[in-house]
MARGUNU-645031 format. One record per residue: residue number from 1; residue in one letter; chain; x, y, z of N, C-alpha, C in turn. Coordinates in Angstrom, 2 decimals. Example, Ala and Ser with C-alpha at 12.3 -4.5 7.8 and 13.67 -1.06 7.14 Angstrom:
<recs>
n:1, res:A, chain:A, n_X:13.19, n_Y:-5.69, n_Z:7.80, ca_X:12.30, ca_Y:-4.50, ca_Z:7.80, c_X:13.20, c_Y:-3.30, c_Z:7.80
n:2, res:S, chain:A, n_X:12.85, n_Y:-2.25, n_Z:7.08, ca_X:13.67, ca_Y:-1.06, ca_Z:7.14, c_X:12.90, c_Y:0.03, c_Z:7.87
</recs>
This chain:
<recs>
n:1, res:M, chain:A, n_X:-82.39, n_Y:-77.94, n_Z:37.62, ca_X:-80.68, ca_Y:-78.07, ca_Z:37.74, c_X:-80.19, c_Y:-78.40, c_Z:36.47
n:2, res:K, chain:A, n_X:-79.17, n_Y:-77.74, n_Z:36.08, ca_X:-78.43, ca_Y:-77.76, ca_Z:34.51, c_X:-77.57, c_Y:-79.16, c_Z:34.66
n:3, res:V, chain:A, n_X:-77.59, n_Y:-80.01, n_Z:33.47, ca_X:-76.83, ca_Y:-81.33, ca_Z:33.32, c_X:-75.29, c_Y:-81.12, c_Z:33.91
n:4, res:Q, chain:A, n_X:-74.82, n_Y:-80.12, n_Z:33.68, ca_X:-73.24, ca_Y:-79.66, ca_Z:34.12, c_X:-73.21, c_Y:-79.76, c_Z:35.48
n:5, res:E, chain:A, n_X:-74.09, n_Y:-79.41, n_Z:36.31, ca_X:-74.39, ca_Y:-79.42, ca_Z:37.78, c_X:-74.45, c_Y:-80.75, c_Z:38.30
n:6, res:I, chain:A, n_X:-75.21, n_Y:-81.52, n_Z:37.72, ca_X:-75.54, ca_Y:-83.16, ca_Z:37.72, c_X:-74.22, c_Y:-83.75, c_Z:37.48
n:7, res:K, chain:A, n_X:-73.78, n_Y:-83.47, n_Z:36.64, ca_X:-72.50, ca_Y:-84.15, ca_Z:35.87, c_X:-71.23, c_Y:-84.19, c_Z:37.19
n:8, res:E, chain:A, n_X:-71.27, n_Y:-82.92, n_Z:37.79, ca_X:-70.08, ca_Y:-82.48, ca_Z:38.86, c_X:-70.39, c_Y:-83.41, c_Z:40.14
n:9, res:I, chain:A, n_X:-71.96, n_Y:-83.52, n_Z:40.40, ca_X:-72.27, ca_Y:-84.30, ca_Z:41.58, c_X:-71.68, c_Y:-85.65, c_Z:41.34
n:10, res:A, chain:A, n_X:-72.49, n_Y:-86.31, n_Z:40.09, ca_X:-72.20, ca_Y:-87.80, ca_Z:39.78, c_X:-70.57, c_Y:-87.83, c_Z:39.99
n:11, res:Q, chain:A, n_X:-69.78, n_Y:-87.03, n_Z:39.39, ca_X:-68.14, ca_Y:-87.00, ca_Z:39.36, c_X:-67.74, c_Y:-87.46, c_Z:40.94
n:12, res:K, chain:A, n_X:-68.32, n_Y:-86.55, n_Z:41.66, ca_X:-68.11, ca_Y:-86.58, ca_Z:42.99, c_X:-68.23, c_Y:-87.90, c_Z:43.75
n:13, res:M, chain:A, n_X:-69.24, n_Y:-88.32, n_Z:43.17, ca_X:-69.79, ca_Y:-90.03, ca_Z:43.65, c_X:-69.14, c_Y:-90.90, c_Z:42.86
n:14, res:D, chain:A, n_X:-68.13, n_Y:-90.35, n_Z:42.31, ca_X:-67.29, ca_Y:-91.74, ca_Z:41.35, c_X:-68.35, c_Y:-92.56, c_Z:40.57
n:15, res:I, chain:A, n_X:-69.24, n_Y:-91.71, n_Z:39.85, ca_X:-70.09, ca_Y:-92.21, ca_Z:39.15, c_X:-69.67, c_Y:-91.73, c_Z:37.44
n:16, res:P, chain:A, n_X:-69.45, n_Y:-92.54, n_Z:36.52, ca_X:-68.90, ca_Y:-92.30, ca_Z:35.32, c_X:-70.11, c_Y:-91.59, c_Z:34.45
n:17, res:C, chain:A, n_X:-69.98, n_Y:-90.34, n_Z:34.16, ca_X:-71.02, ca_Y:-89.44, ca_Z:33.22, c_X:-71.04, c_Y:-90.17, c_Z:31.59
n:18, res:G, chain:A, n_X:-70.07, n_Y:-90.23, n_Z:30.88, ca_X:-69.97, ca_Y:-90.62, ca_Z:29.63, c_X:-71.18, c_Y:-89.44, c_Z:28.93
n:19, res:K, chain:A, n_X:-71.90, n_Y:-90.13, n_Z:27.69, ca_X:-72.91, ca_Y:-89.55, ca_Z:27.48, c_X:-74.15, c_Y:-89.72, c_Z:27.82
n:20, res:L, chain:A, n_X:-74.52, n_Y:-90.04, n_Z:28.97, ca_X:-75.50, ca_Y:-90.23, ca_Z:29.64, c_X:-76.44, c_Y:-88.80, c_Z:29.70
n:21, res:K, chain:A, n_X:-77.82, n_Y:-89.04, n_Z:29.37, ca_X:-78.61, ca_Y:-87.98, ca_Z:29.52, c_X:-79.13, c_Y:-87.47, c_Z:30.93
n:22, res:K, chain:A, n_X:-79.64, n_Y:-86.60, n_Z:31.35, ca_X:-80.07, ca_Y:-85.88, ca_Z:32.44, c_X:-80.63, c_Y:-87.03, c_Z:33.36
n:23, res:G, chain:A, n_X:-81.84, n_Y:-87.61, n_Z:33.05, ca_X:-82.62, ca_Y:-88.12, ca_Z:33.67, c_X:-81.90, c_Y:-89.64, c_Z:34.34
n:24, res:E, chain:A, n_X:-81.05, n_Y:-90.19, n_Z:33.19, ca_X:-80.03, ca_Y:-91.36, ca_Z:33.43, c_X:-79.11, c_Y:-91.16, c_Z:34.83
n:25, res:L, chain:A, n_X:-78.60, n_Y:-89.85, n_Z:34.64, ca_X:-77.43, ca_Y:-89.71, ca_Z:35.65, c_X:-78.27, c_Y:-89.44, c_Z:36.96
n:26, res:I, chain:A, n_X:-79.45, n_Y:-88.84, n_Z:37.10, ca_X:-80.02, ca_Y:-88.54, ca_Z:38.37, c_X:-80.44, c_Y:-89.80, c_Z:38.74
n:27, res:R, chain:A, n_X:-80.80, n_Y:-90.76, n_Z:38.04, ca_X:-81.48, ca_Y:-92.15, ca_Z:38.48, c_X:-80.21, c_Y:-92.88, c_Z:39.27
n:28, res:L, chain:A, n_X:-78.99, n_Y:-92.76, n_Z:38.31, ca_X:-77.69, ca_Y:-93.23, ca_Z:38.93, c_X:-77.30, c_Y:-92.79, c_Z:40.39
n:29, res:I, chain:A, n_X:-77.43, n_Y:-91.52, n_Z:40.63, ca_X:-77.17, ca_Y:-90.73, ca_Z:41.77, c_X:-78.10, c_Y:-91.19, c_Z:42.81
n:30, res:Q, chain:A, n_X:-79.27, n_Y:-91.31, n_Z:42.54, ca_X:-80.23, ca_Y:-91.75, ca_Z:43.39, c_X:-80.15, c_Y:-93.34, c_Z:43.74
n:31, res:N, chain:A, n_X:-79.82, n_Y:-94.07, n_Z:42.99, ca_X:-79.13, ca_Y:-95.30, ca_Z:43.35, c_X:-78.08, c_Y:-95.45, c_Z:44.45
n:32, res:K, chain:A, n_X:-76.94, n_Y:-94.54, n_Z:43.97, ca_X:-76.03, ca_Y:-94.49, ca_Z:44.77, c_X:-76.01, c_Y:-94.24, c_Z:46.26
n:33, res:E, chain:A, n_X:-77.29, n_Y:-93.10, n_Z:46.34, ca_X:-77.35, ca_Y:-92.53, ca_Z:47.76, c_X:-78.29, c_Y:-93.62, c_Z:48.52
n:34, res:G, chain:A, n_X:-78.83, n_Y:-94.55, n_Z:47.79, ca_X:-79.69, ca_Y:-95.55, ca_Z:48.53, c_X:-81.14, c_Y:-95.30, c_Z:48.12
n:35, res:N, chain:A, n_X:-81.26, n_Y:-94.54, n_Z:47.43, ca_X:-82.70, ca_Y:-94.07, ca_Z:47.29, c_X:-83.34, c_Y:-95.01, c_Z:45.87
n:36, res:S, chain:A, n_X:-84.42, n_Y:-94.90, n_Z:45.76, ca_X:-85.31, ca_Y:-95.51, ca_Z:44.50, c_X:-84.95, c_Y:-94.72, c_Z:43.50
n:37, res:A, chain:A, n_X:-84.76, n_Y:-95.08, n_Z:42.53, ca_X:-84.30, ca_Y:-94.36, ca_Z:41.01, c_X:-85.86, c_Y:-93.90, c_Z:40.31
n:38, res:C, chain:A, n_X:-86.58, n_Y:-93.05, n_Z:41.13, ca_X:-87.61, ca_Y:-92.81, ca_Z:40.51, c_X:-87.78, c_Y:-91.36, c_Z:39.62
n:39, res:F, chain:A, n_X:-86.59, n_Y:-90.60, n_Z:39.61, ca_X:-86.91, ca_Y:-89.35, ca_Z:38.85, c_X:-87.38, c_Y:-89.61, c_Z:37.35
n:40, res:D, chain:A, n_X:-88.22, n_Y:-88.81, n_Z:37.00, ca_X:-89.00, ca_Y:-88.44, ca_Z:35.85, c_X:-89.77, c_Y:-90.00, c_Z:35.54
n:41, res:S, chain:A, n_X:-90.37, n_Y:-90.50, n_Z:36.65, ca_X:-90.80, ca_Y:-91.80, ca_Z:36.42, c_X:-92.40, c_Y:-91.34, c_Z:36.49
n:42, res:G, chain:A, n_X:-92.82, n_Y:-90.38, n_Z:36.57, ca_X:-94.43, ca_Y:-90.23, ca_Z:36.55, c_X:-94.64, c_Y:-90.27, c_Z:38.01
n:43, res:Q, chain:A, n_X:-93.89, n_Y:-90.60, n_Z:38.68, ca_X:-94.48, ca_Y:-90.82, ca_Z:40.20, c_X:-93.79, c_Y:-90.10, c_Z:41.38
n:44, res:S, chain:A, n_X:-93.87, n_Y:-88.67, n_Z:41.00, ca_X:-93.12, ca_Y:-87.93, ca_Z:42.01, c_X:-94.02, c_Y:-87.64, c_Z:43.36
n:45, res:S, chain:A, n_X:-95.52, n_Y:-87.77, n_Z:43.02, ca_X:-96.46, ca_Y:-87.54, ca_Z:44.33, c_X:-96.58, c_Y:-88.68, c_Z:45.02
n:46, res:Q, chain:A, n_X:-95.93, n_Y:-89.79, n_Z:44.61, ca_X:-95.76, ca_Y:-90.89, ca_Z:45.22, c_X:-94.69, c_Y:-91.49, c_Z:45.70
n:47, res:C, chain:A, n_X:-93.44, n_Y:-91.17, n_Z:45.49, ca_X:-92.16, ca_Y:-91.48, ca_Z:45.78, c_X:-91.81, c_Y:-91.89, c_Z:47.02
n:48, res:G, chain:A, n_X:-92.33, n_Y:-90.69, n_Z:47.67, ca_X:-92.27, ca_Y:-90.71, ca_Z:49.44, c_X:-90.91, c_Y:-90.10, c_Z:49.87
n:49, res:Q, chain:A, n_X:-89.99, n_Y:-89.67, n_Z:48.82, ca_X:-88.78, ca_Y:-88.92, ca_Z:49.06, c_X:-88.80, c_Y:-87.50, c_Z:49.39
n:50, res:Q, chain:A, n_X:-89.26, n_Y:-87.15, n_Z:50.59, ca_X:-89.13, ca_Y:-85.77, ca_Z:50.99, c_X:-87.67, c_Y:-85.27, c_Z:50.85
n:51, res:G, chain:A, n_X:-87.94, n_Y:-84.11, n_Z:50.47, ca_X:-86.64, ca_Y:-83.00, ca_Z:50.62, c_X:-85.69, c_Y:-83.77, c_Z:49.69
n:52, res:C, chain:A, n_X:-85.96, n_Y:-84.31, n_Z:48.38, ca_X:-85.12, ca_Y:-85.02, ca_Z:47.35, c_X:-84.56, c_Y:-83.62, c_Z:46.53
n:53, res:L, chain:A, n_X:-83.43, n_Y:-83.91, n_Z:46.31, ca_X:-82.51, ca_Y:-82.82, ca_Z:45.72, c_X:-83.20, c_Y:-82.59, c_Z:44.06
n:54, res:W, chain:A, n_X:-83.92, n_Y:-83.57, n_Z:43.67, ca_X:-84.49, ca_Y:-83.47, ca_Z:42.36, c_X:-85.61, c_Y:-83.16, c_Z:42.16
n:55, res:A, chain:A, n_X:-86.42, n_Y:-82.95, n_Z:43.37, ca_X:-87.91, ca_Y:-82.79, ca_Z:43.36, c_X:-88.48, c_Y:-81.75, c_Z:42.23
n:56, res:E, chain:A, n_X:-87.75, n_Y:-80.57, n_Z:42.12, ca_X:-87.96, ca_Y:-79.36, ca_Z:41.42, c_X:-88.19, c_Y:-79.66, c_Z:39.97
n:57, res:D, chain:A, n_X:-87.45, n_Y:-80.74, n_Z:39.62, ca_X:-87.20, ca_Y:-81.20, ca_Z:38.21, c_X:-87.92, c_Y:-82.16, c_Z:37.95
n:58, res:C, chain:A, n_X:-88.70, n_Y:-83.08, n_Z:38.76, ca_X:-89.27, ca_Y:-84.22, ca_Z:38.56, c_X:-90.74, c_Y:-84.02, c_Z:38.30
n:59, res:N, chain:A, n_X:-91.07, n_Y:-85.30, n_Z:37.55, ca_X:-92.51, ca_Y:-85.23, ca_Z:36.87, c_X:-93.33, c_Y:-86.62, c_Z:37.58
</recs>
């Protein structure tokens, strides 16, 4: 997913984007959704969030 798409999602959730990087934005969105902020943490196989919107880009 491109950064601009992520920023649009964040803005819809009233999350200020500023100059945040892709991973930072995604983790803020995950927190807002009530999920663990595990994006790009190296634990994608262990996070347990099935059907996560970010799974394709996660490590």
